[in-house]
PDB file of N, H, CA, C and O in Angstrom:
ATOM      1  N   MET A   1     -51.927  52.323   2.688  1.00  0.00           N
ATOM      2  CA  MET A   1     -52.014  51.382   3.788  1.00  0.00           C
ATOM      3  C   MET A   1     -51.685  52.123   5.081  1.00  0.00           C
ATOM      4  O   MET A   1     -50.741  52.911   5.137  1.00  0.00           O
ATOM      5  N   ALA A   2     -52.459  51.864   6.092  1.00  0.00           N
ATOM      6  H   ALA A   2     -53.225  51.224   6.047  1.00  0.00           H
ATOM      7  CA  ALA A   2     -52.255  52.518   7.383  1.00  0.00           C
ATOM      8  C   ALA A   2     -51.751  51.514   8.409  1.00  0.00           C
ATOM      9  O   ALA A   2     -52.073  50.328   8.337  1.00  0.00           O
ATOM     10  N   SER A   3     -50.967  51.990   9.358  1.00  0.00           N
ATOM     11  H   SER A   3     -50.706  52.954   9.417  1.00  0.00           H
ATOM     12  CA  SER A   3     -50.535  51.132  10.457  1.00  0.00           C
ATOM     13  C   SER A   3     -51.084  51.696  11.760  1.00  0.00           C
ATOM     14  O   SER A   3     -51.130  52.910  11.958  1.00  0.00           O
ATOM     15  N   TYR A   4     -51.493  50.807  12.632  1.00  0.00           N
ATOM     16  H   TYR A   4     -51.456  49.821  12.471  1.00  0.00           H
ATOM     17  CA  TYR A   4     -52.050  51.182  13.929  1.00  0.00           C
ATOM     18  C   TYR A   4     -51.283  50.454  15.021  1.00  0.00           C
ATOM     19  O   TYR A   4     -51.059  49.247  14.925  1.00  0.00           O
ATOM     20  N   ASP A   5     -50.881  51.177  16.057  1.00  0.00           N
ATOM     21  H   ASP A   5     -51.063  52.157  16.135  1.00  0.00           H
ATOM     22  CA  ASP A   5     -50.225  50.596  17.217  1.00  0.00           C
ATOM     23  C   ASP A   5     -51.286  50.284  18.256  1.00  0.00           C
ATOM     24  O   ASP A   5     -52.064  51.155  18.646  1.00  0.00           O
ATOM     25  N   LEU A   6     -51.313  49.039  18.698  1.00  0.00           N
ATOM     26  H   LEU A   6     -50.681  48.332  18.381  1.00  0.00           H
ATOM     27  CA  LEU A   6     -52.334  48.586  19.624  1.00  0.00           C
ATOM     28  C   LEU A   6     -51.696  47.923  20.842  1.00  0.00           C
ATOM     29  O   LEU A   6     -50.543  47.495  20.798  1.00  0.00           O
ATOM     30  N   ARG A   7     -52.462  47.846  21.929  1.00  0.00           N
ATOM     31  H   ARG A   7     -53.399  48.195  21.965  1.00  0.00           H
ATOM     32  CA  ARG A   7     -52.045  47.141  23.142  1.00  0.00           C
ATOM     33  C   ARG A   7     -53.196  46.263  23.604  1.00  0.00           C
ATOM     34  O   ARG A   7     -54.333  46.720  23.727  1.00  0.00           O
ATOM     35  N   CYS A   8     -52.889  44.995  23.857  1.00  0.00           N
ATOM     36  H   CYS A   8     -51.966  44.623  23.757  1.00  0.00           H
ATOM     37  CA  CYS A   8     -53.890  44.064  24.351  1.00  0.00           C
ATOM     38  C   CYS A   8     -54.090  44.312  25.845  1.00  0.00           C
ATOM     39  O   CYS A   8     -53.126  44.323  26.610  1.00  0.00           O
ATOM     40  N   THR A   9     -55.331  44.509  26.254  1.00  0.00           N
ATOM     41  H   THR A   9     -56.114  44.500  25.632  1.00  0.00           H
ATOM     42  CA  THR A   9     -55.601  44.755  27.674  1.00  0.00           C
ATOM     43  C   THR A   9     -55.625  43.450  28.467  1.00  0.00           C
ATOM     44  O   THR A   9     -55.603  43.480  29.698  1.00  0.00           O
ATOM     45  N   SER A  10     -55.671  42.302  27.780  1.00  0.00           N
ATOM     46  H   SER A  10     -55.689  42.278  26.781  1.00  0.00           H
ATOM     47  CA  SER A  10     -55.654  41.012  28.473  1.00  0.00           C
ATOM     48  C   SER A  10     -54.240  40.591  28.871  1.00  0.00           C
ATOM     49  O   SER A  10     -53.994  40.238  30.024  1.00  0.00           O
ATOM     50  N   CYS A  11     -53.304  40.629  27.901  1.00  0.00           N
ATOM     51  H   CYS A  11     -53.505  40.916  26.964  1.00  0.00           H
ATOM     52  CA  CYS A  11     -51.947  40.141  28.181  1.00  0.00           C
ATOM     53  C   CYS A  11     -50.886  41.239  28.195  1.00  0.00           C
ATOM     54  O   CYS A  11     -49.752  40.988  28.603  1.00  0.00           O
ATOM     55  N   GLY A  12     -51.236  42.460  27.754  1.00  0.00           N
ATOM     56  H   GLY A  12     -52.157  42.663  27.423  1.00  0.00           H
ATOM     57  CA  GLY A  12     -50.284  43.565  27.771  1.00  0.00           C
ATOM     58  C   GLY A  12     -49.382  43.662  26.559  1.00  0.00           C
ATOM     59  O   GLY A  12     -48.509  44.528  26.517  1.00  0.00           O
ATOM     60  N   LYS A  13     -49.564  42.802  25.573  1.00  0.00           N
ATOM     61  H   LYS A  13     -50.274  42.098  25.606  1.00  0.00           H
ATOM     62  CA  LYS A  13     -48.732  42.800  24.362  1.00  0.00           C
ATOM     63  C   LYS A  13     -48.972  44.053  23.535  1.00  0.00           C
ATOM     64  O   LYS A  13     -50.118  44.407  23.259  1.00  0.00           O
ATOM     65  N   ASP A  14     -47.885  44.732  23.134  1.00  0.00           N
ATOM     66  H   ASP A  14     -46.954  44.444  23.358  1.00  0.00           H
ATOM     67  CA  ASP A  14     -47.954  45.840  22.184  1.00  0.00           C
ATOM     68  C   ASP A  14     -47.728  45.255  20.795  1.00  0.00           C
ATOM     69  O   ASP A  14     -46.798  44.473  20.599  1.00  0.00           O
ATOM     70  N   PHE A  15     -48.564  45.622  19.832  1.00  0.00           N
ATOM     71  H   PHE A  15     -49.320  46.257  19.991  1.00  0.00           H
ATOM     72  CA  PHE A  15     -48.417  45.112  18.477  1.00  0.00           C
ATOM     73  C   PHE A  15     -48.921  46.129  17.471  1.00  0.00           C
ATOM     74  O   PHE A  15     -49.584  47.105  17.820  1.00  0.00           O
ATOM     75  N   GLU A  16     -48.587  45.873  16.212  1.00  0.00           N
ATOM     76  H   GLU A  16     -48.048  45.080  15.929  1.00  0.00           H
ATOM     77  CA  GLU A  16     -48.931  46.782  15.122  1.00  0.00           C
ATOM     78  C   GLU A  16     -49.779  46.036  14.101  1.00  0.00           C
ATOM     79  O   GLU A  16     -49.532  44.865  13.812  1.00  0.00           O
ATOM     80  N   VAL A  17     -50.781  46.725  13.558  1.00  0.00           N
ATOM     81  H   VAL A  17     -50.981  47.676  13.793  1.00  0.00           H
ATOM     82  CA  VAL A  17     -51.669  46.149  12.554  1.00  0.00           C
ATOM     83  C   VAL A  17     -51.622  47.037  11.320  1.00  0.00           C
ATOM     84  O   VAL A  17     -51.726  48.259  11.425  1.00  0.00           O
ATOM     85  N   PHE A  18     -51.465  46.424  10.153  1.00  0.00           N
ATOM     86  H   PHE A  18     -51.380  45.431  10.069  1.00  0.00           H
ATOM     87  CA  PHE A  18     -51.489  47.139   8.884  1.00  0.00           C
ATOM     88  C   PHE A  18     -52.801  46.835   8.182  1.00  0.00           C
ATOM     89  O   PHE A  18     -53.143  45.672   7.970  1.00  0.00           O
ATOM     90  N   VAL A  19     -53.534  47.880   7.821  1.00  0.00           N
ATOM     91  H   VAL A  19     -53.256  48.825   7.992  1.00  0.00           H
ATOM     92  CA  VAL A  19     -54.817  47.702   7.142  1.00  0.00           C
ATOM     93  C   VAL A  19     -54.958  48.723   6.021  1.00  0.00           C
ATOM     94  O   VAL A  19     -54.304  49.766   6.019  1.00  0.00           O
ATOM     95  N   ILE A  20     -55.811  48.403   5.086  1.00  0.00           N
ATOM     96  H   ILE A  20     -56.343  47.556   5.088  1.00  0.00           H
ATOM     97  CA  ILE A  20     -56.170  49.364   4.044  1.00  0.00           C
ATOM     98  C   ILE A  20     -57.405  50.097   4.549  1.00  0.00           C
ATOM     99  O   ILE A  20     -58.429  49.474   4.828  1.00  0.00           O
ATOM    100  N   GLY A  21     -57.312  51.393   4.666  1.00  0.00           N
ATOM    101  H   GLY A  21     -56.480  51.899   4.440  1.00  0.00           H
ATOM    102  CA  GLY A  21     -58.432  52.184   5.165  1.00  0.00           C
ATOM    103  C   GLY A  21     -58.404  52.316   6.678  1.00  0.00           C
ATOM    104  O   GLY A  21     -57.343  52.402   7.297  1.00  0.00           O
ATOM    105  N   PHE A  22     -59.597  52.330   7.254  1.00  0.00           N
ATOM    106  H   PHE A  22     -60.458  52.260   6.751  1.00  0.00           H
ATOM    107  CA  PHE A  22     -59.714  52.542   8.692  1.00  0.00           C
ATOM    108  C   PHE A  22     -59.632  51.225   9.457  1.00  0.00           C
ATOM    109  O   PHE A  22     -59.934  50.161   8.917  1.00  0.00           O
ATOM    110  N   LEU A  23     -59.225  51.309  10.712  1.00  0.00           N
ATOM    111  H   LEU A  23     -58.980  52.173  11.151  1.00  0.00           H
ATOM    112  CA  LEU A  23     -59.132  50.141  11.582  1.00  0.00           C
ATOM    113  C   LEU A  23     -60.525  49.673  11.972  1.00  0.00           C
ATOM    114  O   LEU A  23     -61.310  50.431  12.540  1.00  0.00           O
ATOM    115  N   LYS A  24     -60.824  48.416  11.662  1.00  0.00           N
ATOM    116  H   LYS A  24     -60.186  47.799  11.200  1.00  0.00           H
ATOM    117  CA  LYS A  24     -62.132  47.835  11.980  1.00  0.00           C
ATOM    118  C   LYS A  24     -61.976  46.827  13.113  1.00  0.00           C
ATOM    119  O   LYS A  24     -60.877  46.342  13.379  1.00  0.00           O
ATOM    120  N   ASP A  25     -63.085  46.520  13.775  1.00  0.00           N
ATOM    121  H   ASP A  25     -63.978  46.914  13.559  1.00  0.00           H
ATOM    122  CA  ASP A  25     -63.055  45.617  14.924  1.00  0.00           C
ATOM    123  C   ASP A  25     -62.454  44.253  14.595  1.00  0.00           C
ATOM    124  O   ASP A  25     -61.770  43.672  15.438  1.00  0.00           O
ATOM    125  N   GLU A  26     -62.689  43.730  13.404  1.00  0.00           N
ATOM    126  H   GLU A  26     -63.245  44.202  12.719  1.00  0.00           H
ATOM    127  CA  GLU A  26     -62.169  42.403  13.066  1.00  0.00           C
ATOM    128  C   GLU A  26     -60.646  42.367  12.970  1.00  0.00           C
ATOM    129  O   GLU A  26     -60.060  41.287  13.034  1.00  0.00           O
ATOM    130  N   ALA A  27     -59.991  43.515  12.819  1.00  0.00           N
ATOM    131  H   ALA A  27     -60.467  44.392  12.767  1.00  0.00           H
ATOM    132  CA  ALA A  27     -58.529  43.571  12.787  1.00  0.00           C
ATOM    133  C   ALA A  27     -57.926  43.724  14.183  1.00  0.00           C
ATOM    134  O   ALA A  27     -56.713  43.602  14.348  1.00  0.00           O
ATOM    135  N   LYS A  28     -58.751  43.987  15.174  1.00  0.00           N
ATOM    136  H   LYS A  28     -59.737  44.086  15.039  1.00  0.00           H
ATOM    137  CA  LYS A  28     -58.273  44.207  16.540  1.00  0.00           C
ATOM    138  C   LYS A  28     -58.209  42.891  17.306  1.00  0.00           C
ATOM    139  O   LYS A  28     -59.043  42.622  18.170  1.00  0.00           O
ATOM    140  N   VAL A  29     -57.203  42.070  16.977  1.00  0.00           N
ATOM    141  H   VAL A  29     -56.525  42.289  16.275  1.00  0.00           H
ATOM    142  CA  VAL A  29     -57.014  40.773  17.629  1.00  0.00           C
ATOM    143  C   VAL A  29     -55.551  40.651  18.038  1.00  0.00           C
ATOM    144  O   VAL A  29     -54.657  40.835  17.212  1.00  0.00           O
ATOM    145  N   CYS A  30     -55.306  40.344  19.297  1.00  0.00           N
ATOM    146  H   CYS A  30     -56.032  40.195  19.968  1.00  0.00           H
ATOM    147  CA  CYS A  30     -53.940  40.185  19.799  1.00  0.00           C
ATOM    148  C   CYS A  30     -53.288  38.965  19.157  1.00  0.00           C
ATOM    149  O   CYS A  30     -53.874  37.882  19.169  1.00  0.00           O
ATOM    150  N   PRO A  31     -52.077  39.116  18.592  1.00  0.00           N
ATOM    151  CA  PRO A  31     -51.406  37.978  17.966  1.00  0.00           C
ATOM    152  C   PRO A  31     -50.901  36.953  18.987  1.00  0.00           C
ATOM    153  O   PRO A  31     -50.642  35.807  18.619  1.00  0.00           O
ATOM    154  N   ASP A  32     -50.755  37.336  20.252  1.00  0.00           N
ATOM    155  H   ASP A  32     -50.965  38.267  20.551  1.00  0.00           H
ATOM    156  CA  ASP A  32     -50.262  36.402  21.268  1.00  0.00           C
ATOM    157  C   ASP A  32     -51.368  35.573  21.896  1.00  0.00           C
ATOM    158  O   ASP A  32     -51.302  34.343  21.909  1.00  0.00           O
ATOM    159  N   CYS A  33     -52.397  36.257  22.424  1.00  0.00           N
ATOM    160  H   CYS A  33     -52.451  37.256  22.414  1.00  0.00           H
ATOM    161  CA  CYS A  33     -53.425  35.532  23.185  1.00  0.00           C
ATOM    162  C   CYS A  33     -54.764  35.428  22.460  1.00  0.00           C
ATOM    163  O   CYS A  33     -55.662  34.721  22.918  1.00  0.00           O
ATOM    164  N   GLY A  34     -54.906  36.132  21.320  1.00  0.00           N
ATOM    165  H   GLY A  34     -54.177  36.706  20.948  1.00  0.00           H
ATOM    166  CA  GLY A  34     -56.164  36.095  20.580  1.00  0.00           C
ATOM    167  C   GLY A  34     -57.250  36.975  21.172  1.00  0.00           C
ATOM    168  O   GLY A  34     -58.393  36.958  20.716  1.00  0.00           O
ATOM    169  N   GLY A  35     -56.882  37.758  22.209  1.00  0.00           N
ATOM    170  H   GLY A  35     -55.954  37.772  22.580  1.00  0.00           H
ATOM    171  CA  GLY A  35     -57.854  38.639  22.850  1.00  0.00           C
ATOM    172  C   GLY A  35     -58.336  39.748  21.927  1.00  0.00           C
ATOM    173  O   GLY A  35     -57.596  40.229  21.069  1.00  0.00           O
ATOM    174  N   ARG A  36     -59.572  40.140  22.117  1.00  0.00           N
ATOM    175  H   ARG A  36     -60.173  39.750  22.814  1.00  0.00           H
ATOM    176  CA  ARG A  36     -60.161  41.203  21.294  1.00  0.00           C
ATOM    177  C   ARG A  36     -60.313  42.510  22.061  1.00  0.00           C
ATOM    178  O   ARG A  36     -60.797  43.498  21.509  1.00  0.00           O
ATOM    179  N   GLU A  37     -59.908  42.525  23.313  1.00  0.00           N
ATOM    180  H   GLU A  37     -59.514  41.722  23.761  1.00  0.00           H
ATOM    181  CA  GLU A  37     -59.945  43.755  24.109  1.00  0.00           C
ATOM    182  C   GLU A  37     -58.618  44.468  23.927  1.00  0.00           C
ATOM    183  O   GLU A  37     -57.666  44.228  24.671  1.00  0.00           O
ATOM    184  N   VAL A  38     -58.557  45.347  22.936  1.00  0.00           N
ATOM    185  H   VAL A  38     -59.329  45.542  22.332  1.00  0.00           H
ATOM    186  CA  VAL A  38     -57.326  46.077  22.645  1.00  0.00           C
ATOM    187  C   VAL A  38     -57.599  47.572  22.658  1.00  0.00           C
ATOM    188  O   VAL A  38     -58.719  48.024  22.417  1.00  0.00           O
ATOM    189  N   GLN A  39     -56.551  48.323  22.944  1.00  0.00           N
ATOM    190  H   GLN A  39     -55.642  47.956  23.140  1.00  0.00           H
ATOM    191  CA  GLN A  39     -56.627  49.778  22.937  1.00  0.00           C
ATOM    192  C   GLN A  39     -55.647  50.311  21.904  1.00  0.00           C
ATOM    193  O   GLN A  39     -54.555  49.769  21.731  1.00  0.00           O
ATOM    194  N   GLN A  40     -56.043  51.370  21.223  1.00  0.00           N
ATOM    195  H   GLN A  40     -56.930  51.810  21.364  1.00  0.00           H
ATOM    196  CA  GLN A  40     -55.150  52.001  20.270  1.00  0.00           C
ATOM    197  C   GLN A  40     -54.165  52.865  21.019  1.00  0.00           C
ATOM    198  O   GLN A  40     -54.546  53.654  21.883  1.00  0.00           O
ATOM    199  N   ARG A  41     -52.884  52.714  20.683  1.00  0.00           N
ATOM    200  H   ARG A  41     -52.575  52.072  19.981  1.00  0.00           H
ATOM    201  CA  ARG A  41     -51.826  53.527  21.264  1.00  0.00           C
ATOM    202  C   ARG A  41     -51.512  54.643  20.280  1.00  0.00           C
ATOM    203  O   ARG A  41     -51.397  54.401  19.078  1.00  0.00           O
ATOM    204  N   PHE A  42     -51.375  55.844  20.776  1.00  0.00           N
ATOM    205  H   PHE A  42     -51.468  56.041  21.752  1.00  0.00           H
ATOM    206  CA  PHE A  42     -51.035  56.972  19.906  1.00  0.00           C
ATOM    207  C   PHE A  42     -49.549  57.229  20.027  1.00  0.00           C
ATOM    208  O   PHE A  42     -49.056  57.688  21.057  1.00  0.00           O
ATOM    209  N   THR A  43     -48.846  56.920  18.944  1.00  0.00           N
ATOM    210  H   THR A  43     -49.247  56.548  18.107  1.00  0.00           H
ATOM    211  CA  THR A  43     -47.392  57.032  18.923  1.00  0.00           C
ATOM    212  C   THR A  43     -46.972  58.024  17.857  1.00  0.00           C
ATOM    213  O   THR A  43     -47.778  58.413  17.012  1.00  0.00           O
ATOM    214  N   GLY A  44     -45.729  58.430  17.894  1.00  0.00           N
ATOM    215  H   GLY A  44     -45.074  58.114  18.580  1.00  0.00           H
ATOM    216  CA  GLY A  44     -45.206  59.387  16.929  1.00  0.00           C
ATOM    217  C   GLY A  44     -45.021  58.771  15.565  1.00  0.00           C
ATOM    218  O   GLY A  44     -44.875  57.556  15.434  1.00  0.00           O
ATOM    219  N   PHE A  45     -45.027  59.604  14.559  1.00  0.00           N
ATOM    220  H   PHE A  45     -45.145  60.591  14.666  1.00  0.00           H
ATOM    221  CA  PHE A  45     -44.815  59.174  13.188  1.00  0.00           C
ATOM    222  C   PHE A  45     -43.341  58.884  12.983  1.00  0.00           C
ATOM    223  O   PHE A  45     -42.492  59.653  13.434  1.00  0.00           O
ATOM    224  N   GLY A  46     -43.028  57.806  12.319  1.00  0.00           N
ATOM    225  H   GLY A  46     -43.717  57.182  11.952  1.00  0.00           H
ATOM    226  CA  GLY A  46     -41.638  57.410  12.103  1.00  0.00           C
ATOM    227  C   GLY A  46     -41.111  57.786  10.743  1.00  0.00           C
ATOM    228  O   GLY A  46     -40.356  57.011  10.156  1.00  0.00           O
ATOM    229  N   GLY A  47     -41.470  58.933  10.215  1.00  0.00           N
ATOM    230  H   GLY A  47     -42.083  59.562  10.693  1.00  0.00           H
ATOM    231  CA  GLY A  47     -41.040  59.349   8.885  1.00  0.00           C
ATOM    232  C   GLY A  47     -39.696  60.048   8.893  1.00  0.00           C
ATOM    233  O   GLY A  47     -39.104  60.283   9.946  1.00  0.00           O
ATOM    234  N   VAL A  48     -39.233  60.370   7.713  1.00  0.00           N
ATOM    235  H   VAL A  48     -39.714  60.179   6.858  1.00  0.00           H
ATOM    236  CA  VAL A  48     -37.977  61.083   7.540  1.00  0.00           C
ATOM    237  C   VAL A  48     -38.247  62.572   7.640  1.00  0.00           C
ATOM    238  O   VAL A  48     -39.185  63.077   7.024  1.00  0.00           O
ATOM    239  N   THR A  49     -37.439  63.272   8.405  1.00  0.00           N
ATOM    240  H   THR A  49     -36.677  62.862   8.906  1.00  0.00           H
ATOM    241  CA  THR A  49     -37.658  64.700   8.584  1.00  0.00           C
ATOM    242  C   THR A  49     -36.939  65.544   7.554  1.00  0.00           C
ATOM    243  O   THR A  49     -37.308  66.698   7.332  1.00  0.00           O
ATOM    244  N   GLY A  50     -35.917  64.988   6.919  1.00  0.00           N
ATOM    245  H   GLY A  50     -35.617  64.051   7.099  1.00  0.00           H
ATOM    246  CA  GLY A  50     -35.176  65.743   5.927  1.00  0.00           C
ATOM    247  C   GLY A  50     -34.090  66.630   6.522  1.00  0.00           C
ATOM    248  O   GLY A  50     -33.493  67.428   5.800  1.00  0.00           O
ATOM    249  N   LEU A  51     -33.820  66.514   7.806  1.00  0.00           N
ATOM    250  H   LEU A  51     -34.305  65.865   8.393  1.00  0.00           H
ATOM    251  CA  LEU A  51     -32.765  67.312   8.422  1.00  0.00           C
ATOM    252  C   LEU A  51     -31.410  66.696   8.111  1.00  0.00           C
ATOM    253  O   LEU A  51     -31.274  65.473   8.053  1.00  0.00           O
ATOM    254  N   LEU A  52     -30.426  67.532   7.915  1.00  0.00           N
ATOM    255  H   LEU A  52     -30.537  68.525   7.961  1.00  0.00           H
ATOM    256  CA  LEU A  52     -29.099  67.075   7.553  1.00  0.00           C
ATOM    257  C   LEU A  52     -28.200  66.991   8.773  1.00  0.00           C
ATOM    258  O   LEU A  52     -28.495  67.577   9.814  1.00  0.00           O
ATOM    259  N   SER A  53     -27.117  66.270   8.640  1.00  0.00           N
ATOM    260  H   SER A  53     -26.877  65.794   7.793  1.00  0.00           H
ATOM    261  CA  SER A  53     -26.116  66.200   9.696  1.00  0.00           C
ATOM    262  C   SER A  53     -25.594  67.607   9.963  1.00  0.00           C
ATOM    263  O   SER A  53     -25.346  68.370   9.029  1.00  0.00           O
ATOM    264  N   GLY A  54     -25.428  67.947  11.225  1.00  0.00           N
ATOM    265  H   GLY A  54     -25.629  67.327  11.984  1.00  0.00           H
ATOM    266  CA  GLY A  54     -24.997  69.292  11.576  1.00  0.00           C
ATOM    267  C   GLY A  54     -26.154  70.258  11.679  1.00  0.00           C
ATOM    268  O   GLY A  54     -25.946  71.461  11.835  1.00  0.00           O
ATOM    269  N   SER A  55     -27.363  69.753  11.596  1.00  0.00           N
ATOM    270  H   SER A  55     -27.532  68.775  11.470  1.00  0.00           H
ATOM    271  CA  SER A  55     -28.545  70.598  11.643  1.00  0.00           C
ATOM    272  C   SER A  55     -28.837  71.031  13.066  1.00  0.00           C
ATOM    273  O   SER A  55     -28.068  70.737  13.981  1.00  0.00           O
ATOM    274  N   CYS A  56     -29.950  71.730  13.255  1.00  0.00           N
ATOM    275  H   CYS A  56     -30.575  71.968  12.512  1.00  0.00           H
ATOM    276  CA  CYS A  56     -30.288  72.258  14.562  1.00  0.00           C
ATOM    277  C   CYS A  56     -30.520  71.163  15.595  1.00  0.00           C
ATOM    278  O   CYS A  56     -30.426  71.433  16.792  1.00  0.00           O
ATOM    279  N   LEU A  57     -30.820  69.933  15.174  1.00  0.00           N
ATOM    280  H   LEU A  57     -30.896  69.713  14.202  1.00  0.00           H
ATOM    281  CA  LEU A  57     -30.966  68.854  16.148  1.00  0.00           C
ATOM    282  C   LEU A  57     -29.647  68.565  16.847  1.00  0.00           C
ATOM    283  O   LEU A  57     -29.626  68.236  18.033  1.00  0.00           O
ATOM    284  N   GLU A  58     -28.555  68.687  16.116  1.00  0.00           N
ATOM    285  H   GLU A  58     -28.572  68.954  15.152  1.00  0.00           H
ATOM    286  CA  GLU A  58     -27.246  68.395  16.689  1.00  0.00           C
ATOM    287  C   GLU A  58     -26.602  69.627  17.327  1.00  0.00           C
ATOM    288  O   GLU A  58     -25.937  69.519  18.357  1.00  0.00           O
ATOM    289  N   THR A  59     -26.799  70.793  16.717  1.00  0.00           N
ATOM    290  H   THR A  59     -27.340  70.881  15.880  1.00  0.00           H
ATOM    291  CA  THR A  59     -26.097  71.988  17.178  1.00  0.00           C
ATOM    292  C   THR A  59     -26.925  72.863  18.100  1.00  0.00           C
ATOM    293  O   THR A  59     -26.365  73.657  18.856  1.00  0.00           O
ATOM    294  N   GLY A  60     -28.250  72.738  18.056  1.00  0.00           N
ATOM    295  H   GLY A  60     -28.705  72.093  17.442  1.00  0.00           H
ATOM    296  CA  GLY A  60     -29.126  73.588  18.851  1.00  0.00           C
ATOM    297  C   GLY A  60     -29.326  74.963  18.248  1.00  0.00           C
ATOM    298  O   GLY A  60     -29.976  75.816  18.852  1.00  0.00           O
ATOM    299  N   SER A  61     -28.776  75.190  17.060  1.00  0.00           N
ATOM    300  H   SER A  61     -28.248  74.497  16.569  1.00  0.00           H
ATOM    301  CA  SER A  61     -28.897  76.478  16.385  1.00  0.00           C
ATOM    302  C   SER A  61     -29.447  76.243  14.982  1.00  0.00           C
ATOM    303  O   SER A  61     -28.744  75.725  14.114  1.00  0.00           O
ATOM    304  N   CYS A  62     -30.693  76.620  14.762  1.00  0.00           N
ATOM    305  H   CYS A  62     -31.264  77.041  15.467  1.00  0.00           H
ATOM    306  CA  CYS A  62     -31.322  76.396  13.465  1.00  0.00           C
ATOM    307  C   CYS A  62     -31.083  77.580  12.549  1.00  0.00           C
ATOM    308  O   CYS A  62     -31.641  78.659  12.751  1.00  0.00           O
ATOM    309  N   GLN A  63     -30.265  77.375  11.558  1.00  0.00           N
ATOM    310  H   GLN A  63     -29.812  76.499  11.394  1.00  0.00           H
ATOM    311  CA  GLN A  63     -29.972  78.392  10.570  1.00  0.00           C
ATOM    312  C   GLN A  63     -30.219  77.788   9.191  1.00  0.00           C
ATOM    313  O   GLN A  63     -29.825  76.649   8.939  1.00  0.00           O
ATOM    314  N   PRO A  64     -30.869  78.538   8.291  1.00  0.00           N
ATOM    315  CA  PRO A  64     -31.086  78.004   6.944  1.00  0.00           C
ATOM    316  C   PRO A  64     -29.770  77.832   6.208  1.00  0.00           C
ATOM    317  O   PRO A  64     -28.836  78.612   6.390  1.00  0.00           O
ATOM    318  N   ARG A  65     -29.707  76.813   5.385  1.00  0.00           N
ATOM    319  H   ARG A  65     -30.466  76.179   5.238  1.00  0.00           H
ATOM    320  CA  ARG A  65     -28.502  76.596   4.578  1.00  0.00           C
ATOM    321  C   ARG A  65     -28.479  77.627   3.454  1.00  0.00           C
ATOM    322  O   ARG A  65     -29.518  77.965   2.887  1.00  0.00           O
ATOM    323  N   SER A  66     -27.287  78.121   3.142  1.00  0.00           N
ATOM    324  H   SER A  66     -26.443  77.846   3.603  1.00  0.00           H
ATOM    325  CA  SER A  66     -27.172  79.168   2.132  1.00  0.00           C
ATOM    326  C   SER A  66     -27.184  78.613   0.722  1.00  0.00           C
ATOM    327  O   SER A  66     -27.512  79.339  -0.216  1.00  0.00           O
ATOM    328  N   SER A  67     -26.837  77.349   0.545  1.00  0.00           N
ATOM    329  H   SER A  67     -26.571  76.759   1.308  1.00  0.00           H
ATOM    330  CA  SER A  67     -26.842  76.787  -0.799  1.00  0.00           C
ATOM    331  C   SER A  67     -27.082  75.288  -0.730  1.00  0.00           C
ATOM    332  O   SER A  67     -26.978  74.654   0.321  1.00  0.00           O
ATOM    333  N   CYS A  68     -27.400  74.766  -1.871  1.00  0.00           N
ATOM    334  H   CYS A  68     -27.484  75.280  -2.724  1.00  0.00           H
ATOM    335  CA  CYS A  68     -27.600  73.327  -1.988  1.00  0.00           C
ATOM    336  C   CYS A  68     -26.660  72.838  -3.060  1.00  0.00           C
ATOM    337  O   CYS A  68     -26.818  73.171  -4.235  1.00  0.00           O
ATOM    338  N   SER A  69     -25.693  72.059  -2.666  1.00  0.00           N
ATOM    339  H   SER A  69     -25.565  71.789  -1.712  1.00  0.00           H
ATOM    340  CA  SER A  69     -24.728  71.546  -3.637  1.00  0.00           C
ATOM    341  C   SER A  69     -24.783  70.031  -3.634  1.00  0.00           C
ATOM    342  O   SER A  69     -25.256  69.439  -2.664  1.00  0.00           O
ATOM    343  N   PRO A  70     -24.308  69.378  -4.706  1.00  0.00           N
ATOM    344  CA  PRO A  70     -24.369  67.925  -4.794  1.00  0.00           C
ATOM    345  C   PRO A  70     -23.707  67.228  -3.611  1.00  0.00           C
ATOM    346  O   PRO A  70     -24.104  66.116  -3.264  1.00  0.00           O
ATOM    347  N   GLY A  71     -22.730  67.835  -2.993  1.00  0.00           N
ATOM    348  H   GLY A  71     -22.407  68.738  -3.275  1.00  0.00           H
ATOM    349  CA  GLY A  71     -22.023  67.208  -1.880  1.00  0.00           C
ATOM    350  C   GLY A  71     -22.679  67.422  -0.540  1.00  0.00           C
ATOM    351  O   GLY A  71     -22.139  66.992   0.479  1.00  0.00           O
ATOM    352  N   SER A  72     -23.837  68.080  -0.504  1.00  0.00           N
ATOM    353  H   SER A  72     -24.275  68.430  -1.331  1.00  0.00           H
ATOM    354  CA  SER A  72     -24.456  68.405   0.795  1.00  0.00           C
ATOM    355  C   SER A  72     -25.656  67.498   1.096  1.00  0.00           C
ATOM    356  O   SER A  72     -26.602  67.927   1.756  1.00  0.00           O
ATOM    357  N   GLY A  73     -25.624  66.269   0.623  1.00  0.00           N
ATOM    358  H   GLY A  73     -24.855  65.920   0.087  1.00  0.00           H
ATOM    359  CA  GLY A  73     -26.741  65.353   0.809  1.00  0.00           C
ATOM    360  C   GLY A  73     -26.854  64.843   2.234  1.00  0.00           C
ATOM    361  O   GLY A  73     -26.149  65.299   3.135  1.00  0.00           O
ATOM    362  N   PHE A  74     -27.743  63.902   2.417  1.00  0.00           N
ATOM    363  H   PHE A  74     -28.316  63.532   1.685  1.00  0.00           H
ATOM    364  CA  PHE A  74     -27.954  63.328   3.745  1.00  0.00           C
ATOM    365  C   PHE A  74     -26.737  62.524   4.140  1.00  0.00           C
ATOM    366  O   PHE A  74     -26.045  61.955   3.295  1.00  0.00           O
ATOM    367  N   SER A  75     -26.487  62.486   5.430  1.00  0.00           N
ATOM    368  H   SER A  75     -27.049  62.948   6.116  1.00  0.00           H
ATOM    369  CA  SER A  75     -25.357  61.682   5.898  1.00  0.00           C
ATOM    370  C   SER A  75     -25.814  60.727   6.964  1.00  0.00           C
ATOM    371  O   SER A  75     -25.009  59.958   7.491  1.00  0.00           O
TER     372      SER A  75
END
């Protein structure tokens, strides 16, 4: 299932549509005003990166971990 971020050009509402496969015209309907003039918004992926606490995002220094132990899970 794919999700698409859309914006209605009539009322300005930002909304998300979930579809199986590709986005088709019949799915491009604003939930607020019913308008069909919508634009696809290109947004970042909201997935998990797998970075751990204390990683380079927090410290600014990316160094590989020397070991993987049961106590070193996500925090």
